[in-house]
N, C-alpha and C positions, 0 to 999 in steps of 0.2 A: 773491736780488735785494735784499732789505732789507739784508743784510750788505754787499754791494757798494755800495749806495746810501750808507750811512753812511761807508764807507771813502773813497769819492770825495769826499764832502762834507768829511770831515776833512782830506783831502789838499789840497783846494782852499783851505780856510781857512788852512792852514799856509803855502801858497804866497802867499797874499794878505797875509800878515802879521797875521792875526787869530787865531792860535793862542792858547789860554788860558795857555800857558806863557810868552808874551811880550806882555803887555798894554801898551798905550800909557800914557804918563805922565799925560796930562790926564784921561783917562776911566777910569782904573784902578779906582776904587771903584765907579762906576756899572756899568761893564762886567762887573765881577766879580759884582755882584748879579744882573744880567740873565742872565748865563751860568749862574750857580748855579740861578736859578729855572728856566731852560730845561732844564738837565740834570735837575733834580728832576722837572720835568714829564714829560720823556722817560722817565726811569727809572721813574716811577710808572705810566706807561701800560701797559696789559695788551695785549701783542702777540698774545695768544691770542684776542682778541675777533674775532668773525666780520666785523664791518664793516671793521676794520683789515686783516684778511686779504684781504677782497675788494678793498679799495682798492689794496693792494700787488699783488695779482694783475692788476688792471686796468692799473696802471702798467707792470707787467712785459710785459703783452700789447701795449701801445702802443710798447714799445721806447724809453721815455723815459730819457735819460741824465741823470745827476746833475751838471748844470752850472748856473751862475748864470742863464744865459739861459732854460734850460728851466724853472727854478723860477719865474722871473718870468712866463712865458707860459702855464704849464700851467693856471692858474685861468681865464684868459681863454679859452683853447681849449676848456675843458670847458663853460663857460657858453655859448659860441657853439654848440657841438654840441647842447646842451639846447634852445636857442631854435629851431634848425633842426628838431629832432625834433618839437617842439610844433607848429610850423607845418605839417608834413606830416600830423600827426594831425588838425588842424582841417580841412584840405582833404579828407581821407578821410571825415570825419563829414559834411561837406556833401554829398558824393555819396550817402551812405547815406540822408540825409533826402530827397533827390529820389526815390530808389527807393521809400521808404515811402509817399510821396504817391501814386505810381502804383499801388501795391498796394491802398491804401485805396479808390481809384476803382474797381478791379476787384471788390473785395468788395461794394461797394454795388450794382454791377450784378448780381452773382450773387444777392444777397438779393431783388432785385425779381423775378428769374426764378423763384426758389423760391416766393415768395408766389403768383405766378400758377399754378404747378403745384399747390399745395395746394388752391386753389379749384377747379380742374378735377377733382382726385381726390375731393374731398368731394362734388361733384355726381355723379360716377360711382358712389360708394358708396351714395348715396341711391337711385339708380335700380336697382342690382343686389342690394341687401340682401335682399329677400324671396325672390329666386330662389336665392341661396346658402343661405339658411336651410332652404328646402324640400329642396335637394339634400343638405344635411347630414343631415337626418332620414332621407331615403331610404337613404343610405349606412350609417347606424347600424342601420336595420332589416335591411339586407342582411347586415351582419356578424352580427347576432343570429341570423338564419336559418341562416347558414353554420355558426355555432358549434353550434347545436342539431343540425344535420345531422351534423356531425362527432361530436358526443357520441353521437347515436343509432347511427351507424355503429360507433363504438368500443365502445359497449355491446353491440351485436349480435355484433361480432366477438370480444369478450372474454368475455362472460357467457353466450352461447348457442352451442350446437353444432348442426351440420347433422343432418338425418335420417340421412344415410349414416354420419356419425361415431357417432350414437347406435346404429345397427345394429351397427357394428363393436364397440362397447363392450359391448353387452348380449346380442346374439344368439349362441346356442351353435352356430349353423350356420357362423359366421365363425370361422376359427382365430385363436388367440392369436399375433399376430405383432408386428412393429415398429410398425405402424399402431395396433394396440390399445394398446400402451404409451404411444405419443405422445398418443393421445386421452385415456387415463386420466390422464396427467400434466396435460393441459390442464383436465380436469374438476376435478382436485384443486386446481389453481390457482384455478379459478372458485369452488369451495367455500370456499377460504381468503379470497379477495378479497371475498366477500359481507359480510365485517365492515365494509368501507367503506360499503356500501349501508345496513347496519343502523345506521350512525352518523349517518344523515341524519334530518330531522324526519319524513318520510314513509317508514316502514319496510316498507310493503306490498310494494313491488317487491323489496326485499332478501329478505324472507321467502319470496316465491314462487321466486326464483332459488335460494335456499338449499335449499328443499324439493326442487326439481327436481334439483339437483346431488347431493343426498344419495341420492335414489332411484337416480340413474344410477351413483353410486359403489358402492352396495350391490349393484346388479345386476352391475356389472363385477367386484367381488371374488368374488361367488358364481360367476360364470363362470370366473374364474381359479382358484378353489378346486376346482371340478369338473374343470377341465382338468389341474391338477397331479395330482389323484388318478388320472386316466386315464394320465398319463405315468408315474407311479410304478409302475403295474402292469407296464409294459413296459420300465422303465428298467434298463439293463445297467451295473451298477457296475464290472464288470470292464473296461469300455471306458475307457481313459484320457481319451478325448475326450468327456467327458460334455456333453450338450446345454447350450449356454450359455443358451438360453431358459428352461430349468428353473431354473438358478441365479438368473437375473433375476426369474423369476416368484416364487420363494421370497422374494427380497429385498423385492419389492413386497407380497406377501401378508403379510409380517411386520407391515405396518401395521395388520392386523386380527389381534391376538394370539390371539383365540379360534379363528379359522379356521386360523391358522398352527399352533397347538398340535394342532388336530384332524388336520391333514395329517401332522404328526410322529407322532402316535399311529397313524395308518393306515400310514405308512411303516414304523414300528418293528414293527408286527404283521406286515406283509408280509415284511420282512427277517428277522424271527425265524423264520418258517416256512421261508424259503429257506435260511437258514444251518442250521437243524435238519435239513432234508432233505439238505443237502450233507454235514453231519457224519455222518449215518446212512449215507449212501452211502459215505463214506470209511471207515467202520467195517466195513461188510458187503459193499460192492460191489454191492448189490442195487438197481440203477437201470438205466434204459434207455440212459443215456449211457455211452460207453466210458470207462474209467478207465485212465490210463497206468501207475499204480503198483498194487501189491498192496494189498488191503484191510488195514486195521490189525489186524483180528481174526485174520489169518493169522499174526501174530506173538504170539498169545496164549500160546504155550508159554513165553515169557519175560515174566513179569508186569511187571518193571520197564520193559522196552522198550515193552510194550503201553501202560502208563500214560504213559510219556515221549512216545510217538508221538501219543497223544490230546492231551496238553497242548501239544505242538509244533503240531499242527494247529489247536488253538484259538488259540494265539498268532499263528500265521500268518494265520488268518482275521481276527483282531482287528486286526492291523496293516493288512491290505488294506482292511477295512471302514473303519477310521479314516481312512486316506489318501483313500479314495473320498469319504467324507462330508465330509472337510475341504475337498476341492475343491468339493463340492456346496454346503456351507453357510457356510464362512468364508473362501473364496478371495477374496471381495470386501472383505476387511478387516472393518470394523465397520459395514458397511451394514445388516445384519440387526439389529444392536443398536440403531442409530439409528432404523430403521423401527419396531421394537417400541416404543421409547421414544415415538416420535411417535404410534403407535397408542394407547398408554396415556394420553397427554395428550389425545387426541381422544375418549376414552371415559371421562368423569368418573365414571361409575357403577362402573368397575373400580378406581378409586383407593382406596387405604387411607388410613391416617393419616400418609402420607408416609414410612413405614418399609418400603415394599415393596422386595423385593430387585432390584437392578439386574441386567439380563440379562448373563450372562457367556457369550460364544460358546464358549470352550474347555470350560467346565464343561458347557454344554448339549450339546456334541458328545460329551463323554465319557459323559454320561448316556444319550444316544441309542445310542451303541455298546453300552453295558451292556445296554440294553433289547433290542437286536438279538441279543445273545448269551444271552438268557435260556433259550431252548430248548436251545442247545448246552451251557450250564452244567448244565441238568437231566440231559441224557444223560450228560455227563461225570461228574457226581456218582454216578449210578447205577452206571456201569461201574467207576469207581475204587473205590467202597465194596465192590463185589463182589470185586474183586481183593484188597483189604485183608483182608476178613473170611474169604476162602476159603484163606488161607495162614497157616501157624503159624510161619513163619520170622520171628523178631524182627528180624533184620538187614534182611530185605526190607521190612518195615513201616517201619523207620527210614529206609531209603534212599528209599522212596516219600514219606515225610514231608519229607525234605530236598529232594526234587525238587519237591514241591508248594510248599514254602517259597520255593524259587528262582523258580518261576513266579509266586508271589504277589507277590514284590518286583518282578518284571518287569512284571506287569499294574498294579501300583501306580504305577510310573513312567509307564506308558503311558496309563492311564485316570484317574489321581488316587487319592489315599488314601481318598476317600469313595465310591468306585465300588461298586455293588451286587454286582458280580462277585467282589469280594474276600471277601464273605461265604462264597461257595462254597469258596474256597481256605482260608479260616480253618476252616471246618467239616471239610473233607477233611484238613487238616493235624492238627487235633485228633483226628479219628477214627483217623488213621494212628498218631499218638503213643499214643493210648489202646490200640490193638491191640498196639503195640510193648511197652508196659508189661505188658499182659496176658500176651503170649507169654513175656516175660522172667521174669515171676513164676512161670509154669507151669514153665519150664525150671529155675529156681532150686529150686522145690519138688521137682522130680524128682531134681536133683543132691543135695540135702540128704538125701534118703532113701537115697542110695547111698554117703554118706560112710563111710569105714572108717578106715584108718590112713594115715600118711604113707609115701611110698615109701622103701625101704631106703637109697637113696643121697641121701635128703633133698632131691631135686630137686622143683620145683613139681609138684603133683599133676596128673593128667590133666584134671580138671574146670577147673582154673585155666588150663591151656594152651588148652583150648577157649574159655574165656571171653576170654582175651587175643587169641586169633585173631579172635573175634567183635568184640572191642573195637577191634582194628586196622582191621577193615573199617568199623566205625561211625565211627571217627575220620577215616579217609580220606574217607568220604562227607561228613562234616561239614566237613572241611577244604576240600573242593572246592565246597561250597555257599556261597551268599551270606550265610547266617546267621552265618558267621564274622566278617564285617565289621559286620553290624548288631547282633548280640547279644554279641560278644566271648566271654569265657570262661563267662558265666553259663549260657547255654543248654546247654552240654555237661556242666555239673555234674550236672544231673538225669539225663543218660545214664549218667554214672559211678555215680550212686547206684543205678541199676537193673542195670547190666551188670557192675560191678566190686565194689562194696561187699559184696554178699552172698557172693561167692566169697572175698574176703579174710577175711570173718568166718568162713567155713568153714575156711580155713587156720589162723586163730587157734584155732579149736576143736581142730584136729588138733595144734597146738603144745602145748596143755595136757597132752596125754598123753605127751609126749616128755621124756626126762631132759635135763639139761644136759651138754654144750653143744649137743646136737642140737636142742633147742628154738629157740635163737637162730639156729643155722645154717639151719634149715628156714625160719624167718621171714625171714631175710635173703635166702635164695635166691628165695622167693616175691616179696618186695618188689623185688628187683633185676630179675626178669623183668618185673614190672609197670611199673617205672620205665623200662625199656628201650623199652617200647611208648609210654608217655606222653611221654617226652622228645623224641620226634620231632615233636611238634606244639606250637606256641606257645600254643594255647588251653588246654593241659593241663599247662603247666610249673608252675603254682602247686601243683597236686596232686602233681606229681613232687617239688617242693621239700618238701612235707609228708612225703613218703616218705623223703626224705634224713634228716630229723630222726629218724624212727622207726628207720631203718637204723643211724644213729649210736648210738641207745640200745642196740640189740641188740649192736652191735660193742663198745660199752663193757663190756657184761656179758661178752662173750667175752674181752676184754682182762683183766678181773678174774679170770675163770676161769683163764686161762693164768698170770696172776700168782700165783695160789694154787698152781697146779701147780708153777711154778718154786720157790716158797718151800718147799713140803712136800717135793718130790723132792730138792732140794739140801740139805735139813737146816737151812736158814737160818731156818725158821719158829720152831724151838725157841729159837734165840738171840734172835730178835725178841721172842718172848713173854717171855723172861727179862729183856730190857731195857725192857719196856714201862713199868715203874715207875721207871726210872733217869732222873734229871735231870742237868743239867750242873754241879751244885755239887760241891765236893770230897768231902764226906761221902758223897754218893750214889755217886760214881764209885769210891770205895774199896771199896764193897760188891761190885762186879762180880766180882773173883776168888773171892769166897766163894759165888757163885751156883752151883747144881748144874750148870747147862748150861755153865759156864765152868771147871769143874774140869779138870785136865789130861787125864784119860782121855776125858771127854765132848767136850772141845774137839778132841782129836786125832781122835776118831771123826767129828765133824762135818766136820773138814777133809778126811778121807778120803772121806766121802760126797759132799762138794762136788766133789772132784777126779774121782770116778767119774761125776758128773752132767754136768759141763761139756762133755766132748767131743761128745756127741750131744744136747745140751739143745735146740737150735733145731729139729732134725729131729723129736725126740720131741714137742715142743710143737706143731709144725705138723701132726703126725700126728693130733692130737686134733680139728683143725678142717679137715682136708683135704677134707671134703665140701662146703665152700663152693665155689660155682661160679666165683667171681671170684678168681683166683690172686693178683692184686695185693693184694686185701683180706686174704688169708691172711698174706702177708708183712708187711703193715702192722700187723695185729693182733699177730702174733708179735713183731715188733720193739718195739712199744709195751709189751707185757708184759715183754719182756726189759729194756727201759729202766727200768721200775718196779722190777724185781728188782735192777738195778744200784744204784738209789737206796737200796733197803733194805740192800744189802751195804755201801754207803758209810757208812750210819748205824752198822752194826755195827762196821765198821773204825774209824770215828772214836771210838767208845766204847772199843774195845780199846786204841787208841793212848793215849787219855787215861788209862785205868787203868794202863797200863804206865808212863807218865810219873810218875804219883803213886807207884807201887810202888817204882820205882828211884831216886826222888829222895832224896838223902842217903846212899845206899849206895855202898860202894866198888866199884871195878871187879872185884875178885876175887870178891866176893859175888854180883855180877851174873852172873858166869860159872857159878857153882854152881847158881843157881836160874833156869831159863829163864822168860821172860815169856810173856804171853798171845799176843804177836805171833809168838813162836817156835813156839808150838803151833798157831797158825792163820795160816800165812804168806801166803796168797793176798791180793793187792792188788786194789783196785777197777779199776786200769788193766788188769790181766790179765783180770779178769772181762769188761770191756767189749770187749777184743780177742777173747776166745773167743766172746762172744755177738754179735759184729758180723757 
């Protein structure tokens, strides 16, 4: 709008002859100054000003065109409109003033009416004041009486029980049922809430209620204690649906730790007698009740089975007893633990210095089961010790010891490592192992008195065969027992010391009386037979490895023996002895032809002896150690001895060749043909020897 306004103005000025480019002649100087000032004023104005913007928008809204007429009339039109607006405002204010006058008149009338009402109200208050005050006092007294009545009713309903409830709680003629437990819970709450009464200034009422509730609680727990004892006498643990009221009664009675422990002692004694009678009946069958299976003592002809059946019965009874008691005592989680803790807190005279042991339900259950099995353990120990001591078979004693060790670990996982029942198994296992060692030492003593000589075929003697057969049975028993996992190899080392070492020592004594190579052959045969038994079991591999070292030592002596045989029988030993002082220097090698063993006749005889020896050398050597039971070892020893013989021959051959080189060095070919060298007299090569002995 502003741009169009100035354009139209410029156009109009040009049309009227007032353009700056064509000023008039008379007014040129003054017009130029005025125009310059106007342009400067226009250019210096800020068209970003809000007032100018609003003015332009107003002109735009009115639709004013930029003409000379509109420019002359616009100021007058605007002033006219302002005057008209002011007149209308003055008229409106006059109407407002008339309305305000009427409102003032109405307010004055209302003030008079309010003053009259205040005077009437003040008179009414003066007349009704005493009546209201009396009514207020009466209402306050009524509220106090109602409050006291409510307090009395609440006290009676909370801190006192009825005669019927007292009879249910304390009378032994009334059974222990749900009503008993509800009443007991209420009396315990009364006893606990007496602390509120004791916190008041007048403690007489609190002490009376506390004394009364204490008597009622003691009588109730005594009734519950006697009722549980009667229930224990007829309680059938074999019934999976054990009376829930018994479990609840035990949980409640645990709040009196002394009574609870007394009940446990009574229960443990009763269960000990029951389990002892059941075990005796299972052993002998001498009861009035019918037994579906044969008595255990009918299997007494097999001692191991007899002991195994007794231990199996004890384990089965323990599992059943523990499952039943677990349902009875800890099926409700930690309720008994919390009840016992609450009972200890309510009995300050039972508190120690704060270091008393916290009740552990699992541990208490294991201890109770252990006490229940005391009678069974006593019978089991008597019968097992009779079996152990009445047999002289060491293998049987060791099998029984392993069997007892297996059940000891089983009971340890079932009842805990500190169970008293484990003492029984420790004693029985110790007794069985002691009997095993005694029987073994008696057997060893009997065998040592009968030792004579080694068998003609140098095979393991009969006493070692029997010992290995026994060792095989013991190792199998140990391998199938849980002791293999718990003790590793250490436990079986003591068994080897008792069952194997004495017999190996006996074999060593027999070896001393044998000549070579029979001595080493006999030792190897005995060690191989022993190793064959031990190598089957991982826990004895260390001992088998030690035997490998001993076998290697004996085999090395056999290799040396055959090596000497090869050297002496082939005639090579004389040549080796002659060369023992010869070194590799020239002067020493020149002495070789002058040695007695290397004279032509002696060397030819040695060569002939070697040729006669070689065709059957291996067979003849193997014949000396043919009594070795392991044919592969015979071959290995023979080949190793032959290898050493070949090395000796290579030494002799190298010396002969070196001596020939020195002897024929500088001689002419004709002279060499007249005097044969050492090689011509001893033509065998090391390659031929290795081929013939391979």
